[in-house]
mmCIF file as gemmi writes it, N, C-alpha and C atoms, coordinates in Angstrom:
data_model
loop_
_atom_site.group_PDB
_atom_site.id
_atom_site.type_symbol
_atom_site.label_atom_id
_atom_site.label_alt_id
_atom_site.label_comp_id
_atom_site.label_asym_id
_atom_site.label_entity_id
_atom_site.label_seq_id
_atom_site.pdbx_PDB_ins_code
_atom_site.Cartn_x
_atom_site.Cartn_y
_atom_site.Cartn_z
_atom_site.occupancy
_atom_site.B_iso_or_equiv
_atom_site.pdbx_formal_charge
_atom_site.auth_seq_id
_atom_site.auth_asym_id
_atom_site.pdbx_PDB_model_num
ATOM 1 N N . MET Axp A 1 ? -12.432 30.506 34.309 1 0 ? 1 A 1
ATOM 2 C CA . MET Axp A 1 ? -11.352 29.783 33.672 1 0 ? 1 A 1
ATOM 3 C C . MET Axp A 1 ? -11.872 28.542 32.956 1 0 ? 1 A 1
ATOM 4 N N . ARG Axp A 2 ? -12.84 27.864 33.544 1 0 ? 2 A 1
ATOM 5 C CA . ARG Axp A 2 ? -13.383 26.657 32.933 1 0 ? 2 A 1
ATOM 6 C C . ARG Axp A 2 ? -14.049 26.972 31.592 1 0 ? 2 A 1
ATOM 7 N N . THR Axp A 3 ? -14.708 28.104 31.492 1 0 ? 3 A 1
ATOM 8 C CA . THR Axp A 3 ? -15.366 28.495 30.256 1 0 ? 3 A 1
ATOM 9 C C . THR Axp A 3 ? -14.349 28.719 29.149 1 0 ? 3 A 1
ATOM 10 N N . ILE Axp A 4 ? -13.249 29.343 29.468 1 0 ? 4 A 1
ATOM 11 C CA . ILE Axp A 4 ? -12.193 29.569 28.472 1 0 ? 4 A 1
ATOM 12 C C . ILE Axp A 4 ? -11.619 28.229 28.018 1 0 ? 4 A 1
ATOM 13 N N . ALA Axp A 5 ? -11.386 27.335 28.959 1 0 ? 5 A 1
ATOM 14 C CA . ALA Axp A 5 ? -10.858 26.014 28.613 1 0 ? 5 A 1
ATOM 15 C C . ALA Axp A 5 ? -11.842 25.261 27.722 1 0 ? 5 A 1
ATOM 16 N N . ALA Axp A 6 ? -13.128 25.334 28.02 1 0 ? 6 A 1
ATOM 17 C CA . ALA Axp A 6 ? -14.144 24.673 27.202 1 0 ? 6 A 1
ATOM 18 C C . ALA Axp A 6 ? -14.189 25.284 25.805 1 0 ? 6 A 1
ATOM 19 N N . LEU Axp A 7 ? -14.115 26.595 25.736 1 0 ? 7 A 1
ATOM 20 C CA . LEU Axp A 7 ? -14.12 27.279 24.449 1 0 ? 7 A 1
ATOM 21 C C . LEU Axp A 7 ? -12.898 26.883 23.611 1 0 ? 7 A 1
ATOM 22 N N . LEU Axp A 8 ? -11.75 26.861 24.241 1 0 ? 8 A 1
ATOM 23 C CA . LEU Axp A 8 ? -10.532 26.466 23.53 1 0 ? 8 A 1
ATOM 24 C C . LEU Axp A 8 ? -10.593 25.003 23.087 1 0 ? 8 A 1
ATOM 25 N N . GLY Axp A 9 ? -11.142 24.149 23.928 1 0 ? 9 A 1
ATOM 26 C CA . GLY Axp A 9 ? -11.299 22.744 23.566 1 0 ? 9 A 1
ATOM 27 C C . GLY Axp A 9 ? -12.232 22.582 22.379 1 0 ? 9 A 1
ATOM 28 N N . HIS Axp A 10 ? -13.324 23.317 22.397 1 0 ? 10 A 1
ATOM 29 C CA . HIS Axp A 10 ? -14.277 23.263 21.28 1 0 ? 10 A 1
ATOM 30 C C . HIS Axp A 10 ? -13.629 23.807 20.007 1 0 ? 10 A 1
ATOM 31 N N . LEU Axp A 11 ? -12.932 24.911 20.11 1 0 ? 11 A 1
ATOM 32 C CA . LEU Axp A 11 ? -12.254 25.502 18.961 1 0 ? 11 A 1
ATOM 33 C C . LEU Axp A 11 ? -11.24 24.533 18.361 1 0 ? 11 A 1
ATOM 34 N N . GLU Axp A 12 ? -10.527 23.838 19.214 1 0 ? 12 A 1
ATOM 35 C CA . GLU Axp A 12 ? -9.54 22.87 18.746 1 0 ? 12 A 1
ATOM 36 C C . GLU Axp A 12 ? -10.217 21.742 17.964 1 0 ? 12 A 1
ATOM 37 N N . LEU Axp A 13 ? -11.346 21.251 18.437 1 0 ? 13 A 1
ATOM 38 C CA . LEU Axp A 13 ? -12.06 20.171 17.758 1 0 ? 13 A 1
ATOM 39 C C . LEU Axp A 13 ? -12.654 20.604 16.416 1 0 ? 13 A 1
ATOM 40 N N . VAL Axp A 14 ? -13.267 21.772 16.38 1 0 ? 14 A 1
ATOM 41 C CA . VAL Axp A 14 ? -13.942 22.204 15.145 1 0 ? 14 A 1
ATOM 42 C C . VAL Axp A 14 ? -12.967 22.666 14.071 1 0 ? 14 A 1
ATOM 43 N N . THR Axp A 15 ? -11.729 22.928 14.427 1 0 ? 15 A 1
ATOM 44 C CA . THR Axp A 15 ? -10.757 23.35 13.416 1 0 ? 15 A 1
ATOM 45 C C . THR Axp A 15 ? -9.871 22.205 12.937 1 0 ? 15 A 1
ATOM 46 N N . ARG Axp A 16 ? -10.08 21.009 13.48 1 0 ? 16 A 1
ATOM 47 C CA . ARG Axp A 16 ? -9.341 19.842 12.991 1 0 ? 16 A 1
ATOM 48 C C . ARG Axp A 16 ? -9.887 19.455 11.623 1 0 ? 16 A 1
ATOM 49 N N . PRO Axp A 17 ? -9.034 18.918 10.737 1 0 ? 17 A 1
ATOM 50 C CA . PRO Axp A 17 ? -9.529 18.484 9.442 1 0 ? 17 A 1
ATOM 51 C C . PRO Axp A 17 ? -10.535 17.329 9.559 1 0 ? 17 A 1
ATOM 52 N N . VAL Axp A 18 ? -10.361 16.452 10.531 1 0 ? 18 A 1
ATOM 53 C CA . VAL Axp A 18 ? -11.266 15.322 10.738 1 0 ? 18 A 1
ATOM 54 C C . VAL Axp A 18 ? -11.556 15.219 12.24 1 0 ? 18 A 1
ATOM 55 N N . HIS Axp A 19 ? -12.826 15.162 12.576 1 0 ? 19 A 1
ATOM 56 C CA . HIS Axp A 19 ? -13.232 15.029 13.98 1 0 ? 19 A 1
ATOM 57 C C . HIS Axp A 19 ? -12.696 13.704 14.526 1 0 ? 19 A 1
ATOM 58 N N . PRO Axp A 20 ? -12.29 13.654 15.789 1 0 ? 20 A 1
ATOM 59 C CA . PRO Axp A 20 ? -11.736 12.421 16.361 1 0 ? 20 A 1
ATOM 60 C C . PRO Axp A 20 ? -12.63 11.188 16.193 1 0 ? 20 A 1
ATOM 61 N N . GLU Axp A 21 ? -13.94 11.331 16.353 1 0 ? 21 A 1
ATOM 62 C CA . GLU Axp A 21 ? -14.835 10.182 16.185 1 0 ? 21 A 1
ATOM 63 C C . GLU Axp A 21 ? -14.854 9.729 14.727 1 0 ? 21 A 1
ATOM 64 N N . SER Axp A 22 ? -14.808 10.668 13.811 1 0 ? 22 A 1
ATOM 65 C CA . SER Axp A 22 ? -14.752 10.317 12.389 1 0 ? 22 A 1
ATOM 66 C C . SER Axp A 22 ? -13.428 9.626 12.078 1 0 ? 22 A 1
ATOM 67 N N . ARG Axp A 23 ? -12.342 10.119 12.659 1 0 ? 23 A 1
ATOM 68 C CA . ARG Axp A 23 ? -11.027 9.519 12.424 1 0 ? 23 A 1
ATOM 69 C C . ARG Axp A 23 ? -11.017 8.068 12.887 1 0 ? 23 A 1
ATOM 70 N N . GLU Axp A 24 ? -11.65 7.792 14.035 1 0 ? 24 A 1
ATOM 71 C CA . GLU Axp A 24 ? -11.734 6.42 14.546 1 0 ? 24 A 1
ATOM 72 C C . GLU Axp A 24 ? -12.511 5.531 13.576 1 0 ? 24 A 1
ATOM 73 N N . ALA Axp A 25 ? -13.631 6.036 13.06 1 0 ? 25 A 1
ATOM 74 C CA . ALA Axp A 25 ? -14.437 5.268 12.109 1 0 ? 25 A 1
ATOM 75 C C . ALA Axp A 25 ? -13.649 5.022 10.826 1 0 ? 25 A 1
ATOM 76 N N . LEU Axp A 26 ? -12.946 6.036 10.351 1 0 ? 26 A 1
ATOM 77 C CA . LEU Axp A 26 ? -12.13 5.879 9.146 1 0 ? 26 A 1
ATOM 78 C C . LEU Axp A 26 ? -11.034 4.842 9.357 1 0 ? 26 A 1
ATOM 79 N N . ASP Axp A 27 ? -10.37 4.909 10.49 1 0 ? 27 A 1
ATOM 80 C CA . ASP Axp A 27 ? -9.297 3.949 10.779 1 0 ? 27 A 1
ATOM 81 C C . ASP Axp A 27 ? -9.815 2.516 10.845 1 0 ? 27 A 1
ATOM 82 N N . ARG Axp A 28 ? -11.006 2.331 11.455 1 0 ? 28 A 1
ATOM 83 C CA . ARG Axp A 28 ? -11.605 0.99 11.518 1 0 ? 28 A 1
ATOM 84 C C . ARG Axp A 28 ? -11.929 0.487 10.118 1 0 ? 28 A 1
ATOM 85 N N . ARG Axp A 29 ? -12.492 1.354 9.297 1 0 ? 29 A 1
ATOM 86 C CA . ARG Axp A 29 ? -12.87 0.957 7.942 1 0 ? 29 A 1
ATOM 87 C C . ARG Axp A 29 ? -11.631 0.62 7.117 1 0 ? 29 A 1
ATOM 88 N N . TRP Axp A 30 ? -10.596 1.434 7.227 1 0 ? 30 A 1
ATOM 89 C CA . TRP Axp A 30 ? -9.348 1.207 6.478 1 0 ? 30 A 1
ATOM 90 C C . TRP Axp A 30 ? -8.715 -0.123 6.875 1 0 ? 30 A 1
ATOM 91 N N . SER Axp A 31 ? -8.697 -0.417 8.159 1 0 ? 31 A 1
ATOM 92 C CA . SER Axp A 31 ? -8.07 -1.664 8.609 1 0 ? 31 A 1
ATOM 93 C C . SER Axp A 31 ? -8.852 -2.89 8.151 1 0 ? 31 A 1
ATOM 94 N N . GLY Axp A 32 ? -10.139 -2.727 7.857 1 0 ? 32 A 1
ATOM 95 C CA . GLY Axp A 32 ? -10.96 -3.837 7.414 1 0 ? 32 A 1
ATOM 96 C C . GLY Axp A 32 ? -10.912 -4.094 5.906 1 0 ? 32 A 1
ATOM 97 N N . LEU Axp A 33 ? -10.255 -3.212 5.161 1 0 ? 33 A 1
ATOM 98 C CA . LEU Axp A 33 ? -10.179 -3.39 3.713 1 0 ? 33 A 1
ATOM 99 C C . LEU Axp A 33 ? -9.126 -4.416 3.328 1 0 ? 33 A 1
ATOM 100 N N . PRO Axp A 34 ? -9.352 -5.157 2.248 1 0 ? 34 A 1
ATOM 101 C CA . PRO Axp A 34 ? -8.32 -6.068 1.755 1 0 ? 34 A 1
ATOM 102 C C . PRO Axp A 34 ? -7.095 -5.269 1.306 1 0 ? 34 A 1
ATOM 103 N N . GLU Axp A 35 ? -5.924 -5.835 1.476 1 0 ? 35 A 1
ATOM 104 C CA . GLU Axp A 35 ? -4.687 -5.139 1.111 1 0 ? 35 A 1
ATOM 105 C C . GLU Axp A 35 ? -4.667 -4.738 -0.363 1 0 ? 35 A 1
ATOM 106 N N . ARG Axp A 36 ? -5.273 -5.545 -1.229 1 0 ? 36 A 1
ATOM 107 C CA . ARG Axp A 36 ? -5.213 -5.277 -2.666 1 0 ? 36 A 1
ATOM 108 C C . ARG Axp A 36 ? -5.915 -3.985 -3.067 1 0 ? 36 A 1
ATOM 109 N N . VAL Axp A 37 ? -6.814 -3.475 -2.226 1 0 ? 37 A 1
ATOM 110 C CA . VAL Axp A 37 ? -7.513 -2.236 -2.569 1 0 ? 37 A 1
ATOM 111 C C . VAL Axp A 37 ? -6.972 -1.017 -1.836 1 0 ? 37 A 1
ATOM 112 N N . LYS Axp A 38 ? -6.007 -1.202 -0.985 1 0 ? 38 A 1
ATOM 113 C CA . LYS Axp A 38 ? -5.43 -0.071 -0.253 1 0 ? 38 A 1
ATOM 114 C C . LYS Axp A 38 ? -4.38 0.619 -1.123 1 0 ? 38 A 1
ATOM 115 N N . THR Axp A 39 ? -4.786 1.732 -1.702 1 0 ? 39 A 1
ATOM 116 C CA . THR Axp A 39 ? -3.892 2.499 -2.556 1 0 ? 39 A 1
ATOM 117 C C . THR Axp A 39 ? -3.825 3.936 -2.053 1 0 ? 39 A 1
ATOM 118 N N . PRO Axp A 40 ? -2.818 4.695 -2.482 1 0 ? 40 A 1
ATOM 119 C CA . PRO Axp A 40 ? -2.721 6.096 -2.048 1 0 ? 40 A 1
ATOM 120 C C . PRO Axp A 40 ? -3.949 6.928 -2.433 1 0 ? 40 A 1
ATOM 121 N N . ALA Axp A 41 ? -4.628 6.564 -3.513 1 0 ? 41 A 1
ATOM 122 C CA . ALA Axp A 41 ? -5.789 7.32 -3.971 1 0 ? 41 A 1
ATOM 123 C C . ALA Axp A 41 ? -7.104 6.8 -3.398 1 0 ? 41 A 1
ATOM 124 N N . GLN Axp A 42 ? -7.049 5.754 -2.597 1 0 ? 42 A 1
ATOM 125 C CA . GLN Axp A 42 ? -8.245 5.136 -2.027 1 0 ? 42 A 1
ATOM 126 C C . GLN Axp A 42 ? -8.947 6.101 -1.084 1 0 ? 42 A 1
ATOM 127 N N . LEU Axp A 43 ? -10.256 6.338 -1.307 1 0 ? 43 A 1
ATOM 128 C CA . LEU Axp A 43 ? -11.027 7.21 -0.43 1 0 ? 43 A 1
ATOM 129 C C . LEU Axp A 43 ? -11.602 6.469 0.768 1 0 ? 43 A 1
ATOM 130 N N . LEU Axp A 44 ? -12.083 5.252 0.533 1 0 ? 44 A 1
ATOM 131 C CA . LEU Axp A 44 ? -12.739 4.495 1.588 1 0 ? 44 A 1
ATOM 132 C C . LEU Axp A 44 ? -11.756 4.187 2.704 1 0 ? 44 A 1
ATOM 133 N N . GLY Axp A 45 ? -12.073 4.669 3.89 1 0 ? 45 A 1
ATOM 134 C CA . GLY Axp A 45 ? -11.188 4.474 5.023 1 0 ? 45 A 1
ATOM 135 C C . GLY Axp A 45 ? -10.163 5.578 5.197 1 0 ? 45 A 1
ATOM 136 N N . ARG Axp A 46 ? -10.026 6.419 4.211 1 0 ? 46 A 1
ATOM 137 C CA . ARG Axp A 46 ? -9.109 7.552 4.298 1 0 ? 46 A 1
ATOM 138 C C . ARG Axp A 46 ? -9.882 8.846 4.517 1 0 ? 46 A 1
ATOM 139 N N . ALA Axp A 47 ? -10.901 9.052 3.673 1 0 ? 47 A 1
ATOM 140 C CA . ALA Axp A 47 ? -11.671 10.29 3.76 1 0 ? 47 A 1
ATOM 141 C C . ALA Axp A 47 ? -13.173 10.046 3.789 1 0 ? 47 A 1
ATOM 142 N N . ALA Axp A 48 ? -13.6 8.784 3.652 1 0 ? 48 A 1
ATOM 143 C CA . ALA Axp A 48 ? -15.014 8.442 3.65 1 0 ? 48 A 1
ATOM 144 C C . ALA Axp A 48 ? -15.172 7.019 4.165 1 0 ? 48 A 1
ATOM 145 N N . VAL Axp A 49 ? -16.287 6.759 4.824 1 0 ? 49 A 1
ATOM 146 C CA . VAL Axp A 49 ? -16.514 5.423 5.377 1 0 ? 49 A 1
ATOM 147 C C . VAL Axp A 49 ? -17.597 4.655 4.64 1 0 ? 49 A 1
ATOM 148 N N . GLY Axp A 50 ? -18.183 5.241 3.611 1 0 ? 50 A 1
ATOM 149 C CA . GLY Axp A 50 ? -19.295 4.601 2.918 1 0 ? 50 A 1
ATOM 150 C C . GLY Axp A 50 ? -18.873 3.611 1.863 1 0 ? 50 A 1
ATOM 151 N N . CYS Axp A 51 ? -19.828 3.268 1.031 1 0 ? 51 A 1
ATOM 152 C CA . CYS Axp A 51 ? -19.64 2.308 -0.052 1 0 ? 51 A 1
ATOM 153 C C . CYS Axp A 51 ? -18.888 2.96 -1.205 1 0 ? 51 A 1
ATOM 154 N N . GLU Axp A 52 ? -17.974 2.225 -1.818 1 0 ? 52 A 1
ATOM 155 C CA . GLU Axp A 52 ? -17.228 2.767 -2.945 1 0 ? 52 A 1
ATOM 156 C C . GLU Axp A 52 ? -18.148 3.166 -4.085 1 0 ? 52 A 1
ATOM 157 N N . GLY Axp A 53 ? -19.261 2.467 -4.258 1 0 ? 53 A 1
ATOM 158 C CA . GLY Axp A 53 ? -20.198 2.816 -5.313 1 0 ? 53 A 1
ATOM 159 C C . GLY Axp A 53 ? -20.75 4.219 -5.146 1 0 ? 53 A 1
ATOM 160 N N . THR Axp A 54 ? -20.898 4.66 -3.924 1 0 ? 54 A 1
ATOM 161 C CA . THR Axp A 54 ? -21.424 6.005 -3.681 1 0 ? 54 A 1
ATOM 162 C C . THR Axp A 54 ? -20.364 7.079 -3.878 1 0 ? 54 A 1
ATOM 163 N N . HIS Axp A 55 ? -19.129 6.683 -4.064 1 0 ? 55 A 1
ATOM 164 C CA . HIS Axp A 55 ? -18.041 7.647 -4.259 1 0 ? 55 A 1
ATOM 165 C C . HIS Axp A 55 ? -17.6 7.705 -5.714 1 0 ? 55 A 1
ATOM 166 N N . GLY Axp A 56 ? -18.386 7.15 -6.615 1 0 ? 56 A 1
ATOM 167 C CA . GLY Axp A 56 ? -18.116 7.245 -8.035 1 0 ? 56 A 1
ATOM 168 C C . GLY Axp A 56 ? -17.039 6.318 -8.544 1 0 ? 56 A 1
ATOM 169 N N . VAL Axp A 57 ? -16.759 5.249 -7.841 1 0 ? 57 A 1
ATOM 170 C CA . VAL Axp A 57 ? -15.729 4.327 -8.268 1 0 ? 57 A 1
ATOM 171 C C . VAL Axp A 57 ? -16.221 3.39 -9.36 1 0 ? 57 A 1
ATOM 172 N N . PHE Axp A 58 ? -17.473 2.957 -9.248 1 0 ? 58 A 1
ATOM 173 C CA . PHE Axp A 58 ? -18.013 2.042 -10.238 1 0 ? 58 A 1
ATOM 174 C C . PHE Axp A 58 ? -18.275 2.793 -11.545 1 0 ? 58 A 1
ATOM 175 N N . PRO Axp A 59 ? -18.031 2.148 -12.676 1 0 ? 59 A 1
ATOM 176 C CA . PRO Axp A 59 ? -18.272 2.814 -13.955 1 0 ? 59 A 1
ATOM 177 C C . PRO Axp A 59 ? -19.752 3.135 -14.143 1 0 ? 59 A 1
ATOM 178 N N . ASN Axp A 60 ? -19.997 4.152 -14.906 1 0 ? 60 A 1
ATOM 179 C CA . ASN Axp A 60 ? -21.366 4.547 -15.205 1 0 ? 60 A 1
ATOM 180 C C . ASN Axp A 60 ? -22.042 3.455 -16.02 1 0 ? 60 A 1
ATOM 181 N N . ALA Axp A 61 ? -23.197 3.009 -15.612 1 0 ? 61 A 1
ATOM 182 C CA . ALA Axp A 61 ? -23.886 1.89 -16.249 1 0 ? 61 A 1
ATOM 183 C C . ALA Axp A 61 ? -24.85 2.361 -17.335 1 0 ? 61 A 1
ATOM 184 N N . THR Axp A 62 ? -24.625 3.533 -17.9 1 0 ? 62 A 1
ATOM 185 C CA . THR Axp A 62 ? -25.564 4.028 -18.932 1 0 ? 62 A 1
ATOM 186 C C . THR Axp A 62 ? -25.213 3.513 -20.297 1 0 ? 62 A 1
């Protein structure tokens, strides 16, 4: 029975859109952003925890 429970627990985690640890990191990052940059289209803190420059937000400097 324990093996089935472990398998089901693992299946539940891997089929979530965002892993719980990632969700915690995203929530921390989102709460640390200034209100002026929190928009519906904002990726940082919603779907990514990195630098906005790495997500193509800054204009191309060519």
